C-alpha angles and dihedrals in degrees: 000000000000091000091055092056094054096038097077091048095060095062089044092053090044089050092049092047092049090047091052090046092049091044091052091048090049093052091046094049092043090054091049091050091051091048091050090049091052091048090048092051091048092049091046091051090050090048091050091050091050092046090050091048092049090049091050091049091051091048091049091048091051090048091051090051093050093048096044094105093047092049091049090050091048092050090057088068092061125073120211123205089257090055099057094104095053088048092053090046089053090052089051088048089057090054093051090053091055100041094244120132115226137187124195102227100179144004115194141162109225123232093253090058091230112131133328124281115222123187115207129185112197128184134181139082119338090250094052093049091046091051091047093052091046092051090046090053089053094044113133090246125081104255132177120199105221095178142355129186117188119189134175113238136193127320116253098022095101117089093250096048093258131117118304118227127199126203126190111198132187109198126183115210101213095181091065115129121194 
């Protein structure tokens, strides 16, 4: 009879132990699943950020390709320090179109490092100097006339036998980039 009293308790203890063991396994596995979910969400957020960044880079690259012509055209309005000679040649080309004779008297970078100062001495008829100054004002570079001195010269020196005029200009090239 003694053995019958203790017999039902063994399966009950075994059942309780297996329940505790299964409960512990459930809690452990549940925690691992939650941790994996958090890691997955973190990795997915990183992936989304990287995908967004890649998309922005592609959009920027496409934008740069579509604006390439406009940027090239804009850059032609700026003169770099290596492009001073072509700029001065273009100024001399303006003079040859008008019939005025010019001489570049000085090229200087001012103390405030803003722009490039160019001294120009032009001579010829009043009309040729006027045309030269007008073309220079409408030049595709941003210019500022800092000074201009116009004087009437001698009779008979101009090509047509008229009065010679002489202009001394100080022009600041504002679109100069060092």
